C-alpha positions as CSV (number, residue, x, y, z in Angstrom):
1,M,0.0,0.0,0.0
2,H,1.0,3.6,-0.6
3,P,3.5,4.5,2.2
4,Q,1.7,7.8,2.9
5,L,-1.6,6.0,3.3
6,E,-0.1,3.5,5.7
7,S,1.0,6.4,7.8
8,V,-2.4,8.1,7.6
9,F,-4.1,4.9,8.7
10,D,-1.6,4.4,11.5
11,E,-2.3,7.9,12.8
12,A,-6.0,7.4,12.6
13,E,-6.0,4.9,15.4
14,N,-5.7,7.8,17.9
15,R,-7.7,10.6,16.2
16,Y,-9.7,11.6,13.2
17,L,-7.8,12.3,10.1
18,K,-6.7,15.9,9.4
19,P,-7.8,17.6,6.2
20,E,-4.5,17.1,4.5
21,E,-4.5,13.4,5.4
22,L,-8.0,13.1,3.9
23,S,-6.8,14.8,0.8
24,V,-4.0,12.2,0.4
25,L,-6.6,9.5,0.8
26,S,-9.0,11.1,-1.6
27,Q,-6.4,11.5,-4.3
28,Y,-5.5,7.8,-3.9
29,V,-9.1,6.7,-4.1
30,S,-10.0,9.0,-7.0
31,S,-7.0,7.7,-9.1
32,L,-7.7,4.0,-8.3
33,P,-10.1,3.4,-11.2
34,E,-7.6,4.5,-13.8
35,R,-4.8,2.6,-12.1
36,L,-7.0,-0.5,-12.0
37,D,-7.9,-0.1,-15.6
38,T,-4.2,0.3,-16.5
39,Y,-3.3,-2.8,-14.5
40,R,-6.0,-4.9,-16.3
41,V,-4.8,-3.7,-19.7
42,L,-1.2,-4.7,-18.8
43,R,-2.4,-8.1,-17.5
44,D,-4.5,-8.8,-20.5
45,R,-2.0,-7.6,-23.1
46,E,1.2,-8.7,-21.4
47,L,1.8,-11.7,-23.7
48,D,1.2,-9.7,-26.9
49,I,3.5,-6.9,-25.7
50,M,6.3,-9.1,-24.6
51,Q,6.1,-11.3,-27.7
52,K,6.6,-8.2,-29.8
53,V,9.5,-7.1,-27.6
54,A,11.1,-10.6,-27.8
55,D,10.7,-10.7,-31.6
56,D,12.3,-7.3,-32.0
57,L,15.1,-8.1,-29.6
58,V,16.0,-11.3,-31.4
59,A,16.1,-9.3,-34.7
60,A,18.1,-6.5,-33.2
61,M,20.7,-8.9,-31.6
62,P,21.1,-11.8,-34.0
63,G,24.6,-12.7,-32.7
64,E,23.3,-13.1,-29.1
65,S,22.7,-16.5,-27.6
66,Q,19.1,-17.7,-27.2
67,P,19.5,-18.5,-23.5
68,R,20.8,-15.1,-22.6
69,L,18.0,-13.4,-24.6
70,E,15.4,-15.6,-23.0
71,R,16.7,-14.9,-19.5
72,S,16.6,-11.2,-20.1
73,I,13.1,-11.4,-21.5
74,R,11.8,-13.4,-18.5
75,N,13.4,-10.9,-16.1
76,A,11.8,-8.0,-18.0
77,L,8.5,-9.8,-17.7
78,L,8.9,-9.9,-14.0
79,V,9.9,-6.2,-13.9
80,L,6.8,-5.3,-15.9
81,R,4.6,-7.2,-13.4
82,Y,6.4,-5.6,-10.4
83,C,5.9,-2.1,-12.0
84,A,2.2,-2.8,-12.7
85,M,1.7,-3.8,-9.1
86,G,3.7,-0.8,-7.8
87,M,1.6,1.4,-10.0
88,L,-1.6,-0.1,-8.7
89,L,-0.4,0.3,-5.1
90,E,1.2,3.7,-5.9
91,D,4.3,2.5,-4.1
92,E,7.8,2.9,-5.6
93,S,9.3,1.0,-2.7
94,F,7.4,-2.1,-3.8
95,V,9.3,-2.1,-7.1
96,Q,12.7,-1.3,-5.6
97,G,12.2,-4.0,-3.0
98,R,11.5,-6.6,-5.6
99,I,14.4,-5.9,-8.0
100,Q,17.1,-4.4,-5.8
101,G,19.0,-7.5,-5.0
102,W,18.6,-10.6,-7.1
103,L,17.7,-9.0,-10.5
104,K,20.4,-6.4,-10.5
105,E,22.9,-9.1,-9.5
106,S,21.6,-11.4,-12.2
107,I,22.3,-8.7,-14.9
108,Q,25.8,-8.3,-13.6
109,A,26.5,-12.0,-13.2
110,Y,25.4,-12.8,-16.7
111,D,26.9,-9.6,-18.1
112,T,23.7,-8.7,-20.0
113,P,23.5,-4.9,-19.7
114,Q,23.6,-4.4,-23.5
115,I,20.7,-6.9,-23.9
116,E,18.8,-5.2,-21.1
117,T,19.3,-1.7,-22.6
118,Q,18.0,-2.8,-25.9
119,L,15.2,-4.8,-24.3
120,Y,13.9,-1.9,-22.2
121,T,14.1,0.4,-25.2
122,L,11.8,-2.0,-27.1
123,L,9.6,-2.5,-24.1
124,D,9.1,1.3,-23.8
125,K,8.3,1.4,-27.5
126,H,5.7,-1.4,-27.4
127,L,4.1,-0.1,-24.1
128,A,3.6,3.3,-25.8
129,Q,1.9,1.6,-28.7
130,S,-0.3,-0.6,-26.5
131,L,-1.4,1.8,-23.8
132,S,-3.0,5.2,-23.7
133,A,-0.9,8.2,-22.9
134,A,-2.6,8.4,-19.5
135,Q,-1.8,4.8,-18.8
136,V,1.8,5.2,-19.9
137,A,2.0,8.2,-17.6
138,L,0.9,6.1,-14.6
139,L,3.5,3.3,-15.4
140,K,6.4,5.5,-16.6
141,P,7.8,6.6,-13.2
142,L,8.0,3.0,-11.9
143,L,9.5,1.6,-15.1
144,A,12.1,4.4,-15.2
145,L,12.9,3.6,-11.5
146,A,13.3,0.0,-12.3
147,Q,15.5,0.7,-15.4
148,N,17.7,3.1,-13.4
149,T,18.0,0.6,-10.6
150,L,18.9,-2.3,-12.9
151,L,21.1,-0.5,-15.4
152,G,22.6,2.2,-13.3
153,A,21.6,5.7,-12.3
154,A,24.3,7.2,-14.5
155,E,22.3,6.3,-17.6
156,E,19.5,8.5,-18.8
157,P,16.2,6.8,-18.2
158,L,15.4,4.9,-21.3
159,T,11.7,5.8,-21.2
160,A,12.6,9.5,-21.5
161,S,15.0,9.1,-24.3
162,V,12.9,6.7,-26.4
163,L,9.4,8.2,-25.9
164,G,10.4,11.9,-25.6
165,W,8.8,12.3,-22.2
């Protein structure tokens, strides 16, 4: 759950919510239908989006081994799911907590940053084609956070460079 909401609910045990706390809760609740719709679209179109990404990745990297490409695609699929859930919960720490250790280490251990960079460029492209601008805007911060966490903060967020955000 959204960290600010958790705090609001913790505080509410001893008193009624203040107007600014109600405002945070109201904003969360009012954005929930759009976030739910975006989550459903991602869930329903995930295979189509990721298949297009996989096809384009194989075409873009013909000299790369199939197992390395498949591993990166599976990892990106998990990242997309984590970002979708983080977007639904409106909680960046959810995404960071899921990818911080094992996934970043996997990219380093298998030396796949070039694959990942190309893959996330393609993922951004296909998400922009499959989602509305409002849906992309909801997902964008979490995907950029994941990309920066996985590929290093020194790089420009791929989403911004590819989609012109």
